[in-house]
C-alpha positions as CSV (number, residue, x, y, z in Angstrom):
1,M,94.0,6.7,63.1
2,A,96.5,9.5,63.7
3,S,96.3,13.3,64.5
4,G,98.5,14.8,61.7
5,N,101.5,17.3,62.7
6,N,102.7,20.5,61.0
7,I,105.8,19.5,58.9
8,N,108.5,21.4,60.9
9,S,108.7,24.6,63.3
10,Q,109.0,27.0,60.6
11,V,106.2,28.8,59.3
12,P,104.9,26.8,55.9
13,R,104.3,28.1,52.3
14,I,101.1,27.3,50.4
15,L,100.3,28.6,47.3
16,L,96.5,29.0,46.9
17,L,95.0,28.5,43.5
18,F,92.2,30.9,42.8
19,C,89.2,29.4,40.7
20,G,86.3,31.4,41.7
21,G,83.2,29.8,42.9
22,T,80.3,30.1,45.4
23,I,83.1,31.0,47.9
24,V,83.3,34.2,46.4
25,M,79.9,35.0,45.0
26,E,77.8,37.9,45.2
27,E,74.2,38.0,45.1
28,K,72.7,40.0,42.1
29,E,69.7,42.1,41.7
30,D,67.5,39.0,40.6
31,G,68.8,37.3,43.4
32,S,70.9,34.8,41.2
33,L,74.6,34.1,42.3
34,N,77.6,34.6,40.4
35,V,81.4,35.6,40.9
36,P,82.4,39.4,40.5
37,E,83.2,40.6,36.8
38,D,86.3,42.2,38.7
39,R,88.8,39.7,39.3
40,S,90.9,41.6,42.3
41,S,87.1,41.8,43.9
42,A,86.5,38.2,44.0
43,I,90.2,37.8,45.5
44,K,89.2,40.5,48.3
45,I,86.2,38.6,49.2
46,L,88.1,35.4,49.4
47,T,90.9,36.9,51.6
48,N,88.6,38.7,53.9
49,I,87.1,35.3,54.8
50,E,89.8,34.7,57.4
51,P,92.4,37.4,57.7
52,K,94.7,35.4,60.2
53,L,95.3,32.7,57.7
54,S,98.7,34.1,57.6
55,S,99.2,32.4,61.0
56,L,98.8,29.3,59.8
57,A,100.9,29.5,56.7
58,V,102.6,32.3,54.6
59,Y,100.5,32.0,51.4
60,D,100.4,33.7,47.7
61,I,97.7,33.7,45.6
62,E,97.6,32.4,41.5
63,F,95.1,33.4,39.4
64,I,93.8,30.4,37.4
65,A,90.2,31.5,36.6
66,N,87.2,33.3,38.5
67,M,83.8,31.5,37.5
68,D,81.2,29.4,38.0
69,S,82.7,25.6,38.3
70,T,80.0,24.7,36.1
71,N,81.8,26.8,33.4
72,L,85.3,25.1,34.2
73,R,86.6,22.9,31.2
74,P,89.3,20.3,30.7
75,P,92.3,23.5,29.8
76,D,91.3,24.9,33.2
77,W,92.8,21.6,34.7
78,D,95.7,21.7,32.9
79,K,96.4,25.6,34.1
80,M,96.3,24.1,37.8
81,L,98.5,21.1,36.9
82,F,101.0,23.7,35.2
83,A,100.7,26.3,38.1
84,I,101.5,23.2,40.8
85,K,104.5,21.8,38.5
86,K,106.0,25.2,38.1
87,N,105.8,26.3,41.8
88,Y,106.1,22.9,43.2
89,K,109.8,23.4,45.0
90,D,108.8,26.8,46.2
91,Y,105.8,25.5,48.5
92,D,104.7,23.0,50.9
93,G,101.7,22.5,50.0
94,F,98.7,24.1,47.6
95,V,95.4,25.1,48.2
96,I,92.6,25.2,45.6
97,T,89.2,27.2,45.8
98,H,86.9,26.1,43.6
99,G,83.0,25.8,43.0
100,T,81.4,22.7,44.1
101,D,79.6,21.4,41.1
102,T,82.6,20.4,39.0
103,L,84.9,20.4,42.0
104,A,85.1,16.2,41.9
105,Y,85.9,16.2,38.3
106,T,88.5,18.3,38.9
107,A,90.1,16.5,41.8
108,A,89.9,13.1,39.9
109,A,91.9,15.2,37.2
110,L,94.7,16.0,39.2
111,N,94.6,12.8,41.1
112,L,95.5,11.3,37.7
113,A,97.8,13.7,36.4
114,L,99.9,14.4,39.1
115,R,102.7,11.7,39.3
116,H,105.5,11.6,41.9
117,L,103.5,14.1,43.8
118,G,105.0,14.3,47.6
119,K,103.4,17.1,48.8
120,P,99.1,17.7,49.6
121,V,97.2,19.4,47.1
122,V,94.2,20.3,48.7
123,L,90.6,21.4,47.1
124,T,87.9,23.2,49.2
125,G,85.0,25.6,48.6
126,S,81.7,26.4,50.1
127,Q,78.0,25.9,49.6
128,I,77.1,29.4,51.0
129,P,79.2,32.9,49.9
130,G,81.9,33.5,51.7
131,N,80.8,37.1,52.5
132,K,77.5,35.7,54.4
133,I,77.5,35.3,58.2
134,E,76.3,31.9,58.0
135,S,78.6,30.5,54.9
136,D,80.7,27.4,55.9
137,A,83.7,28.8,53.8
138,R,85.8,30.5,56.5
139,R,85.8,26.6,58.2
140,N,86.3,24.8,55.3
141,L,89.1,27.5,54.2
142,I,91.3,27.3,57.3
143,N,91.0,23.4,57.8
144,A,92.3,23.0,53.9
145,F,95.2,25.3,55.0
146,R,95.6,23.0,57.9
147,L,95.9,19.9,56.3
148,A,98.3,21.5,53.5
149,T,100.8,22.4,56.4
150,M,100.5,18.8,57.5
151,D,102.9,15.3,57.2
152,V,100.8,14.0,54.4
153,A,100.9,13.9,50.2
154,G,98.5,13.4,47.7
155,V,95.2,15.2,46.4
156,F,92.3,15.7,48.8
157,V,89.0,17.5,49.3
158,V,88.2,19.2,52.1
159,F,84.5,20.0,53.8
160,D,82.5,20.1,56.4
161,E,84.0,17.4,58.5
162,R,85.6,15.2,56.0
163,I,89.2,14.7,54.2
164,I,88.5,12.7,51.2
165,Q,91.1,11.0,48.7
166,G,90.8,13.2,45.6
167,G,89.8,9.7,43.4
168,R,87.1,8.8,45.7
169,V,84.9,11.8,46.0
170,T,81.6,12.9,44.6
171,K,79.2,15.5,45.2
172,A,76.3,14.0,47.1
173,S,74.2,16.9,48.3
174,E,73.0,20.0,46.4
175,S,72.3,21.8,49.7
176,K,74.1,19.9,52.6
177,L,77.1,21.6,54.4
178,D,78.2,18.3,54.6
179,S,78.0,17.8,50.3
180,F,80.8,15.5,49.6
181,Q,81.0,12.1,50.0
182,S,83.6,9.1,49.5
183,V,82.3,6.6,46.8
184,N,83.4,2.9,47.5
185,G,86.5,3.7,50.2
186,E,86.4,5.3,53.7
187,D,87.3,9.1,54.4
188,A,90.9,10.0,54.2
189,G,90.3,11.6,57.5
190,E,88.0,13.5,59.7
191,I,87.9,17.2,61.4
192,S,86.4,17.4,65.0
193,L,88.9,19.4,67.2
194,E,92.1,18.2,65.2
195,L,92.4,16.8,61.4
196,R,92.8,13.3,62.1
197,L,94.1,11.1,59.2
198,K,93.7,7.3,58.8
199,D,97.0,5.3,58.8
200,W,97.2,4.4,55.3
201,V,97.3,7.9,54.2
202,K,100.2,8.7,52.2
203,R,103.0,11.0,53.9
204,R,105.4,13.2,52.5
205,N,108.4,12.3,50.8
206,S,111.5,13.2,53.1
207,Q,113.6,13.9,49.8
208,P,110.9,15.2,47.3
209,H,111.3,14.5,44.1
210,D,109.9,17.2,41.5
211,V,106.5,16.0,40.6
212,E,106.1,15.3,37.3
213,I,102.3,16.0,35.1
214,I,100.7,14.3,32.2
215,P,98.2,17.0,31.1
216,G,95.4,16.7,28.4
217,F,92.0,15.6,28.8
218,E,89.7,14.8,25.5
219,P,86.4,16.7,26.0
220,D,84.4,15.0,23.7
221,I,83.2,12.1,25.6
222,F,79.4,11.4,26.7
223,V,77.8,9.7,29.8
224,Y,74.6,8.0,29.1
225,T,72.1,6.5,31.8
226,L,70.2,3.4,30.7
227,T,66.6,3.6,31.7
228,P,63.8,0.8,31.1
229,G,62.8,0.6,27.6
230,C,65.7,2.6,26.2
231,D,66.7,0.9,22.9
232,S,69.9,0.3,21.1
233,S,69.0,2.7,18.4
234,N,69.3,5.7,20.5
235,L,73.0,4.6,21.4
236,E,73.7,3.8,17.6
237,F,72.4,7.4,16.8
238,L,74.7,9.1,19.1
239,L,77.7,7.3,17.3
240,Q,76.7,9.3,14.7
241,N,78.5,12.1,15.7
242,E,81.8,12.2,14.8
243,K,82.8,14.4,17.6
244,I,82.2,11.5,20.3
245,K,85.2,10.0,20.8
246,G,84.3,7.7,23.9
247,L,81.1,6.8,26.2
248,V,80.4,6.0,29.7
249,L,77.5,3.8,30.1
250,K,75.7,3.9,33.4
251,A,74.2,0.3,33.7
252,Y,71.6,-1.5,35.9
253,G,73.0,-2.8,39.1
254,P,76.3,-4.4,38.9
255,G,76.5,-3.6,35.1
256,N,73.7,-5.4,33.6
257,I,73.0,-4.1,29.8
258,P,69.6,-5.6,27.7
259,F,69.9,-8.2,25.7
260,G,69.5,-6.2,22.1
261,F,72.5,-4.2,22.2
262,E,74.7,-6.3,19.9
263,G,74.3,-3.8,17.3
264,F,75.5,-0.7,19.4
265,F,78.7,-2.5,20.5
266,Q,79.5,-3.5,17.0
267,K,79.2,-0.1,15.8
268,A,81.4,1.4,18.6
269,K,84.0,-1.1,18.2
270,E,84.1,-0.2,14.4
271,K,84.3,3.5,14.9
272,G,87.1,2.8,17.6
273,I,84.8,4.3,20.4
274,P,85.4,2.7,24.0
275,V,82.7,1.9,26.0
276,V,83.1,1.9,29.7
277,V,80.5,0.8,31.9
278,T,79.8,1.6,35.6
279,S,77.0,1.2,37.6
280,Q,73.8,3.6,38.5
281,C,74.0,2.5,42.2
282,L,76.3,5.5,44.0
283,H,77.9,2.8,46.3
284,G,79.1,-0.8,44.8
285,R,80.8,-1.9,41.9
286,T,80.2,-3.7,38.8
287,L,80.5,-7.3,38.6
288,M,79.7,-7.9,34.8
289,H,80.4,-11.8,35.0
290,L,77.6,-12.4,37.7
291,Y,74.3,-12.3,35.3
292,E,74.2,-13.5,31.6
293,V,72.9,-9.5,30.6
294,G,76.1,-8.4,32.1
295,R,78.4,-11.0,30.7
296,R,77.3,-11.0,27.2
297,A,77.8,-7.1,27.2
298,L,81.5,-8.3,27.9
299,G,81.7,-10.3,25.3
300,L,80.7,-7.5,23.2
301,G,83.2,-5.5,24.3
302,A,82.3,-3.4,27.1
303,I,85.3,-2.1,29.4
304,E,84.5,-2.7,32.9
305,G,84.8,0.2,35.7
306,Y,84.6,-1.8,38.8
307,D,84.2,0.4,41.8
308,Q,85.2,3.5,40.5
309,S,83.1,6.8,41.0
310,L,81.7,8.6,37.8
311,E,83.9,11.7,38.1
312,T,86.9,9.7,38.3
313,L,85.9,7.3,35.5
314,A,84.7,10.0,32.9
315,V,87.8,12.1,33.8
316,K,89.9,8.6,33.1
317,L,88.4,8.3,30.0
318,M,89.2,11.6,28.7
319,W,92.8,11.6,29.9
320,A,93.6,8.3,28.4
321,L,91.9,9.3,25.0
322,R,94.3,12.5,25.1
323,N,97.5,10.4,26.0
324,N,97.2,6.8,24.9
325,P,94.4,6.1,23.3
326,Q,95.7,2.5,22.0
327,E,95.3,1.5,25.5
328,I,92.3,2.5,27.0
329,K,91.3,-0.6,28.6
330,K,94.4,-1.1,30.7
331,I,94.4,2.8,31.8
332,I,90.8,2.4,32.8
333,Q,91.4,-0.4,34.9
334,T,94.5,0.4,36.4
335,N,94.5,1.5,40.0
336,F,97.0,4.6,40.0
337,T,96.5,6.2,43.5
338,G,93.6,4.2,45.0
339,E,90.9,5.2,43.2
340,L,90.0,1.7,42.2
341,K,89.8,-1.7,43.5
342,L,89.6,-4.7,41.4
343,S,88.8,-7.4,43.7
């Protein structure tokens, strides 16, 4: 593991994409938290978290959204993509401040849709609003800026002491400050006195090409968790909804699905609705050939998700449906940036 160095002796330029989230929230009279209604007030809260950020980098702020990330939708991911594309040549790195609830989905989306990325895109936020003395916002924001100035390329999440690859991240705790984990892969680095990156982390392009983006995500997918006794007819009923374009099925263990789901898979095939299978276990992978209950589902047309996180699988399905619906299985089972291991 190597400690990262600043890209050069000059002060780097960072573009901060502002998306709202807990980091700028205020407590209302009823005790609930929400973002300020006024955009300028929200940005002021953010910039007041650490006035000395300019000692790390010259930075500008571009407004994407001001909302609880629960309300973020795929078109907001496209806004981020277009902002990075438009400003790519003018900045050394990008920091995205974001609510924690859907941050992992956004990281997965950017990780898939940014191609030939030769600079860092770093997502962060906080569990406690930035205007509270006990907040984790200052630390996370500073470390996100530090990573964005280093010799590194790719999409990352910086939170607490972790640096996590964008295609491997999941929110594992609702309340801990160390709320994000890497799924089925090691962290890309760690934060102590220094930011230390693993040796396998991609470095900046010495002669950077312009980044390419492939925007577009089909929002109408459904994620269904199997429970003991659930019947195939429940899923067959879902297929009657004409809006549903794809399904992610959270199966047992290594991708096991009870007998009796033949009717569901047949109807999904007839309607052209892909069914992607993942494990209900946070760590591990699908091995659907291992048991007959899994092997039979494969024979019925299930698409195996292997060791990908739920967030990556869901977003990958959304992305494939919108951009190349004829190649769903190939896209799901392709490793683009380290989000998947087939074996």
